[in-house]
C-alpha positions as CSV (number, residue, x, y, z in Angstrom):
1,M,-160.0,162.9,135.3
2,E,-159.7,164.6,131.9
3,G,-156.9,166.9,133.2
4,L,-154.9,163.9,134.5
5,E,-155.2,162.2,131.1
6,F,-154.1,165.4,129.4
7,E,-151.1,165.7,131.7
8,E,-150.2,162.1,131.1
9,M,-150.4,162.6,127.3
10,R,-148.1,165.7,127.6
11,K,-145.5,163.7,129.5
12,Q,-145.6,160.9,126.9
13,I,-145.2,163.5,124.1
14,A,-142.3,165.1,125.9
15,I,-140.6,161.7,126.4
16,L,-141.2,160.8,122.7
17,K,-139.7,164.2,121.6
18,E,-136.7,163.6,123.8
19,K,-136.2,160.1,122.3
20,I,-136.5,161.4,118.8
21,Q,-134.0,164.2,119.5
22,K,-131.5,161.7,121.0
23,E,-132.0,159.4,118.0
24,E,-131.4,162.3,115.6
25,I,-128.2,163.3,117.4
26,V,-127.0,159.6,117.2
27,N,-127.9,159.4,113.5
28,D,-126.1,162.7,112.8
29,R,-123.0,161.6,114.7
30,L,-123.0,158.2,112.9
31,L,-123.5,159.9,109.6
32,R,-120.6,162.3,110.2
33,Q,-118.4,159.4,111.4
34,V,-119.1,157.4,108.2
35,S,-118.6,160.5,106.1
36,K,-115.3,161.2,107.8
37,S,-114.1,157.6,107.2
38,K,-115.0,157.9,103.5
39,L,-113.3,161.3,103.2
40,S,-110.1,159.8,104.6
41,V,-110.2,157.2,101.9
42,M,-110.7,159.9,99.3
43,N,-107.8,162.0,100.7
44,A,-105.5,159.0,101.0
45,Q,-106.0,158.4,97.2
46,A,-105.1,162.0,96.5
47,F,-101.9,161.8,98.6
48,K,-101.0,158.5,96.9
49,N,-101.4,160.1,93.6
50,L,-99.2,163.0,94.7
51,I,-96.5,160.8,95.9
52,I,-96.5,158.6,92.8
53,S,-96.5,161.7,90.6
54,L,-93.6,163.4,92.5
55,S,-91.6,160.2,92.3
56,C,-91.8,160.4,88.5
57,V,-89.9,163.6,88.4
58,P,-86.5,162.1,89.4
59,L,-87.3,159.0,87.4
60,Y,-87.7,160.9,84.1
61,L,-84.6,163.0,84.9
62,L,-82.7,159.8,85.4
63,M,-84.2,158.4,82.2
64,Y,-82.9,161.5,80.4
65,Y,-79.4,161.0,81.7
66,Q,-79.2,157.2,81.6
67,V,-81.5,156.0,78.8
68,R,-81.0,159.2,76.7
69,L,-84.6,159.9,76.1
70,S,-85.0,163.4,74.6
71,L,-85.0,166.3,77.0
72,T,-88.2,167.6,75.4
73,F,-90.0,164.4,76.1
74,C,-88.7,164.1,79.7
75,L,-89.6,167.8,80.5
76,C,-93.0,167.5,78.8
77,T,-93.7,164.3,80.8
78,I,-92.6,165.9,84.0
79,I,-94.9,168.9,83.3
80,Y,-97.8,166.6,82.4
81,V,-97.3,164.5,85.6
82,L,-97.1,167.6,87.8
83,F,-100.2,169.0,86.1
84,C,-102.1,165.8,86.9
85,A,-100.8,165.7,90.5
86,F,-101.7,169.3,91.2
87,G,-105.0,168.9,89.4
88,T,-105.9,166.1,91.7
89,M,-104.9,168.1,94.7
90,Y,-107.0,171.0,93.4
91,I,-110.0,168.8,93.1
92,H,-109.5,167.4,96.6
93,Y,-108.7,170.6,98.3
94,P,-112.3,171.6,99.3
95,V,-112.9,168.2,101.0
96,M,-109.4,168.1,102.6
97,K,-110.0,171.3,104.5
98,M,-113.5,170.3,105.7
99,N,-114.1,169.8,109.4
100,M,-116.7,167.1,109.7
101,A,-117.5,168.1,113.3
102,T,-118.6,171.6,112.4
103,E,-119.5,171.4,108.6
104,D,-123.2,171.2,107.8
105,L,-124.2,168.1,105.8
106,K,-125.6,170.1,102.9
107,S,-122.2,171.8,102.4
108,V,-120.5,168.4,102.7
109,A,-122.8,167.0,100.0
110,C,-122.1,169.9,97.7
111,K,-118.4,169.6,98.0
112,V,-118.4,165.8,97.6
113,A,-120.7,166.0,94.6
114,R,-118.3,168.6,93.0
115,V,-115.3,166.2,93.5
116,K,-117.3,163.4,91.9
117,R,-118.2,165.6,88.9
118,Q,-114.6,166.7,88.5
119,Y,-113.4,163.1,88.6
120,H,-115.8,162.3,85.8
121,F,-114.6,165.3,83.8
122,W,-111.0,164.2,84.4
123,L,-111.7,160.6,83.2
124,V,-113.5,161.7,80.1
125,Y,-111.4,164.7,79.0
126,V,-107.9,164.5,80.5
127,T,-107.2,160.7,80.7
128,P,-107.4,160.2,76.9
129,T,-104.5,162.6,76.5
130,I,-102.4,159.6,77.7
131,I,-102.8,158.0,74.3
132,P,-100.6,160.5,72.3
133,W,-98.2,160.6,75.2
134,L,-97.9,156.8,75.1
135,G,-97.1,156.9,71.3
136,W,-94.5,159.5,71.9
137,C,-93.0,157.4,74.8
138,L,-92.9,154.3,72.6
139,Y,-91.1,156.3,69.8
140,E,-88.6,157.8,72.3
141,M,-87.8,154.4,73.9
142,L,-87.4,152.6,70.5
143,K,-85.1,155.4,69.4
144,A,-83.1,155.3,72.7
145,F,-82.6,151.6,72.6
146,Q,-82.0,151.7,68.8
147,L,-84.8,149.2,68.0
148,E,-86.8,149.0,64.8
149,F,-90.5,149.0,65.3
150,N,-91.1,146.0,62.9
151,S,-88.2,143.9,64.3
152,T,-88.8,141.1,66.8
153,S,-87.2,142.9,69.6
154,G,-89.1,146.1,68.7
155,I,-92.4,144.3,68.7
156,V,-91.6,142.6,72.1
157,F,-90.6,146.0,73.5
158,T,-93.8,147.6,72.1
159,V,-95.9,144.8,73.8
160,F,-94.0,145.4,77.0
161,V,-94.7,149.2,76.9
162,F,-98.4,148.7,76.2
163,L,-98.6,146.0,78.9
164,S,-97.0,148.4,81.4
165,A,-99.4,151.1,80.3
166,A,-102.3,148.8,80.8
167,I,-101.1,148.0,84.3
168,G,-100.6,151.6,85.1
169,F,-104.1,152.4,83.7
170,A,-105.6,149.7,85.9
171,I,-104.0,151.0,89.0
172,G,-105.0,154.6,88.2
173,F,-108.6,153.5,87.4
174,S,-108.7,151.6,90.7
175,M,-107.7,154.7,92.5
176,H,-110.3,156.7,90.5
177,K,-113.0,154.2,91.4
178,K,-112.2,154.3,95.1
179,V,-112.7,158.0,95.2
180,V,-115.8,158.0,93.1
181,N,-117.3,155.1,95.2
182,A,-116.4,157.0,98.4
183,C,-118.2,160.1,97.0
184,S,-121.2,158.0,96.1
185,D,-121.4,156.4,99.5
186,I,-121.2,159.8,101.3
187,L,-123.9,161.3,99.0
188,E,-126.1,158.2,99.5
189,Q,-125.7,158.4,103.3
190,I,-126.4,162.2,103.4
191,N,-129.3,162.1,100.9
192,G,-130.7,158.9,102.4
193,D,-131.3,160.7,105.7
């Protein structure tokens, strides 16, 4: 009698182990699928940034020829924009080349945490460099359109430039938040397991 109960308990334990294994496989697969989805959001933002940045190159060359902004300003702006674009691609490169089907989750978490840290660094230390550039841009444009800063048209133009900068900052910050939120979601999913 006791042997039969023991055998029945072993069968129950084996069935339970099998169910747990199947559940772990399903959870792992689901976690990888969610992470892959979030990674695609992150990478899409990086490519949007690259496309927007690269479109600025001909725009500033056109502004040099048509608006007569100084060559120094246009070249510095192009270099600055390319630096930002390639900086973003450098930050995203480790997660872009990941294969979610084969990569272990600890490695995924480390790479995603690194992207999140680098985005924070970028926001705190690189983004404020836009302020002196904006002043230089305003100076160049007022000079190109032969406007006095304290004239009515100069003030209207200045407001337009700062409003455009605020819209650009809002778009950039929105892209930044999408990447940081995707990183946070991935890390929460992986660490929550």
